[in-house]
C-alpha positions, -999 to +999 in steps of 0.1 A: +042+291+528+011+281+509+031+254+489+044+239+524+010+241+539-007+222+510+023+196+509+014+192+545-026+192+542-021+166+514+004+144+535-017+145+564-047+131+540-024+099+536-024+092+575-057+079+574-074+046+561-068+029+538-032+043+533-003+029+557+017+059+565+000+069+597+030+083+612+026+115+587+001+129+613+032+134+637+048+161+614+018+174+593+009+202+617+045+212+623+045+240+592+010+252+605+028+258+642+057+278+624+033+301+606+011+305+639+044+317+657+058+338+628+027+359+612+002+383+623-032+371+635-049+379+599-022+357+582-025+329+606-062+329+600-060+329+563-029+304+563-046+280+588-081+283+567-064+273+535-047+242+553-082+229+571-099+234+538-072+218+519-070+188+541-107+182+539-106+184+503-076+159+501-095+135+527-127+137+516-126+144+479-146+112+471-177+131+488-180+146+451-182+112+437-209+095+457-231+069+441-265+085+447-297+079+420-313+111+428-327+139+406-303+166+391-314+193+415-305+171+444-273+164+429-262+199+424-273+206+458-252+179+474-219+192+454-225+225+467-230+213+502-198+193+499-178+225+489-194+244+518-184+216+542-149+218+533-148+256+540-167+251+571-142+225+582-113+251+572-130+275+596-124+251+627-088+251+620-085+289+610-102+298+645-080+270+663-049+286+649-059+323+660-067+313+697-033+293+697-015+321+687-031+344+715-025+317+743+009+299+731+018+270+710+017+246+744-022+250+744-024+238+708-034+202+718-061+210+742-078+237+717-076+211+687-094+186+708-119+211+720-127+220+684-131+186+673-155+178+701-176+211+691-178+193+654-198+165+667-225+188+679-258+199+663-275+189+633-247+194+612-225+175+634-195+161+611-166+143+631-152+127+603-116+131+598-106+135+636-068+134+640-070+105+666-082+083+637-048+083+621-038+058+651-063+032+647-036+011+631-015+012+661-032-009+685-013+000+716-015+036+711-052+037+705-060+021+742-054+057+753-089+062+738-102+039+768-094+068+793-098+100+769-118+088+740-107+098+701-103+134+712-076+124+736-059+106+707-061+138+687-048+159+715-017+134+720-009+134+681-008+173+684+012+172+715+039+151+693+035+178+667+043+205+692+074+188+705+086+183+669+082+218+665+099+230+697+129+205+687+133+226+654+130+261+670+144+259+705+179+256+718+176+227+743+167+202+718+178+173+739+152+182+765+126+180+741+137+149+723+137+133+759+099+144+765+093+133+728+105+097+737+086+095+769+055+107+750+056+078+730+067+051+757+040+060+781+009+053+759+026+024+741+032+008+776-004+015+787-015-002+758+005-032+760-005-038+795-041-034+788-042-059+760-030-084+781-060-100+792-079-119+765-117-118+770-136-151+765-158-158+737-197-150+741-214-152+710-213-170+678-226-147+650-234-147+612-226-114+595-247-111+561-231-090+535-258-090+506-241-066+482-274-048+471-267-023+442-269+012+451-291+017+421-315-009+431-349+005+423-380+001+446-404-014+418-425-046+428-401-068+408-368-055+422-385-059+460-394-093+452-363-102+440-342-084+472-368-102+494-361-136+481-326-129+485-330-119+521-350-152+527-323-173+507-292-157+528-310-162+560-314-200+552-278-202+545-269-186+577-290-207+599-271-236+587-243-227+609-266-226+640-252-189+652-267-175+680-273-142+661-277-133+624-270-098+615-282-080+583-274-044+571-290-014+570-325-014+555-318-048+542-356-059+540-362-030+516-398-029+529-409-019+562-408-057+579-430-047+611-459-043+585-453-074+565-466-103+581-461-129+556-423-119+555-422-122+592-439-154+593-415-167+570-385-156+590-401-170+620-404-207+603-365-203+596-351-193+630-373-207+654-361-242+649-326-235+658-337-206+683-315-182+666-319-144+668-321-122+638-312-084+635-318-064+605-321-029+594-354-019+579-372+012+566-401+022+593-433+042+582-461+057+602-493+049+581-514+077+595-490+105+588-461+110+564-431+100+590-404+078+578-377+063+600-344+046+594-347+016+617-335-018+629-356-045+645-346-078+664-365-109+655-368-133+688-374-171+683-407-181+690-419-145+697-442-131+672-439-093+664-409-073+681-402-065+715-379-036+706-374-014+678-345+014+671-352+041+653-321+060+641-314+093+661-287+111+644-296+115+608-272+124+578-274+161+572-290+167+540-292+132+528-317+119+555-327+157+569-323+191+563-305+205+592-330+227+612-360+225+586-383+221+614-370+253+630-361+275+598-387+279+574-362+290+544-345+257+550-374+237+542-370+250+508-339+234+501-356+198+505-360+178+472-381+146+464-354+126+472-335+142+501-343+152+536-376+134+544-367+114+573-376+118+611-349+113+637-357+087+667-355+094+701-352+063+721-318+049+727-331+013+724-311-016+739-318-051+725-316-082+748-309-117+736-331-132+763-324-171+754-287-168+747-264-184+773-235-157+773-227-128+795-226-106+765-259-102+752-273-069+755-264-047+725-270-012+711-276-003+675-255+025+655-271+028+621-245+042+593-227+072+603-239+071+641-208+051+646-190+082+644-203+099+674-185+089+706-213+107+729-243+088+712-223+054+713-215+059+749-251+065+756-262+027+746-234+012+768-245+036+798-278+021+793-264-013+797-254-023+762-222-047+763-219-051+727-223-026+695-238-034+663-232-011+633-253-016+604-246+005+575-251+006+534-216+020+523-224+011+488-229+050+482-190+056+485-180+034+457-146+020+457-131+051+473-113+055+505-149+064+519-157+030+532-122+022+545-124+053+566-160+049+579-149+015+589-123+025+611-142+054+629-165+028+640-140+008+654-125+031+679-159+028+696-150-007+708-118+006+728-137+038+740-164+017+760-145-016+762-172-034+743-170-056+711-185-043+678-199-062+651-200-044+617-223-054+590-223-034+556-244-041+525-216-038+503-186-042+527-166-039+549-181-059+575-162-075+603-159-079+641-137-061+666-127-070+698-125-044+730-091-036+721-101-025+683-084-057+670-102-066+642-111-100+622-132-114+595-129-084+572-149-086+541-142-074+506-160-045+488-189-054+467-191-090+475-218-111+487-208-132+514-217-147+549-189-145+577-193-166+606-175-154+637-172-151+675-178-121+697-159-120+728-173-106+763-170-068+772-148-054+796-156-036+830-167-001+821-137+020+808-128+054+823-144+069+791-175+049+795-179+060+831-170+097+828-171+106+791-154+136+778-139+149+810-108+156+789-128+181+770-145+199+799-109+202+819-095+214+786-122+242+785-116+251+819-076+253+812-083+274+783-108+298+797-083+302+828-056+308+802-076+335+782-085+352+817-048+355+826-037+366+792-062+393+792-054+403+826-016+405+819-024+424+789-042+451+806-013+457+828+012+464+801+021+504+796+008+520+767+041+521+748+040+485+748+008+485+723+026+512+703+056+493+692+046+458+695 
């Protein structure tokens, strides 16, 4: 069984980007479901833990090879942290399996969706590798996310696995085969009908991918060189007369809100064409040691900045030690180059006031903020009809990491019915429309400027309006099922327990 589970976990990892065998997700859980039905709770927990941990390893192995110029102590801590992460993710699968065994296989899709939802919560939230992301290459199917979000897609994939399991173990195979066919037809039909409407073009944008090395140092010479590159690329982008120029995460190297000379230089470039410029930048509080990962919008003919965004959800251990402000012991983990950022609190919505277009209010997602559906939805609830994801994926190197990170972000466009601009320092930069159809993909580790257009947003989707209603309904269903199960168990005669 361990061999079979290992093969299944390995196969499931290939159902994600950058690989093309997404359909493997439809089969990968069948061996685990067979084990859930066959073995005791103790063995089910152990087998499921192995399956979940191995899948995390096969899917996220590249985390061991991040290109991070840090001191040795930090590197060792990161390696240990990644190992603990794989075991932590394995625990979710183990508990899922035990609850599924107790309630019945039919509840597996809802239980799985609930646990994926729980993985997004808290300061150690890490919703990477959610099963719904295996479907991002299938545009009609992912339209389900406009109703139920990525968790609904995950539940659907688990439902397909459950049906295949029943086809294997039950006698009435034709009935379950028909249900399986219908389970594919319905979402595909919905998706095809939904994407018949083509939104009109709203904005002309220039995405700047500077390709700054992850090993670039912060000395004076390096800063001067990178700032000159920033100015040069801005001049090149402005030549196309876009409505908006977008730079990636911390592209300015220095806190641009405190560098008046650089601000004046940028304004001298953009004011003549009435072009907005949006860029990531480090932000500092001079009077106290507070650092933010932020973003600002240059508005033509407007000195200073109307709005500033400070990253809300920081990367655990890299940007902030989780709960270090609450647990003194955790503060001892902090090193000189890890965990010194402060989270922002405001869901800033930027406004392109002078642009004659319907889509002109946007929210910013910095780096892995784009993998949190609820955080993203909060921006759209506050009026954003465009999402801009700025990131620096150079840390991943030439691994599956940047491809996976990219696809996680794309699904936010379907969930909320808004387009997405993605600007990555080292790639992959692109534009996704409201249906997760993408264009203008850039290559990794290439300096380039992408000129493209962004479409208008759609009316608010069901998910944008009501959020994770599927999860809340699932929790209600599971709680009721647990109560009923416990009630029935209490009515069984003593002999039942003796011989069970």
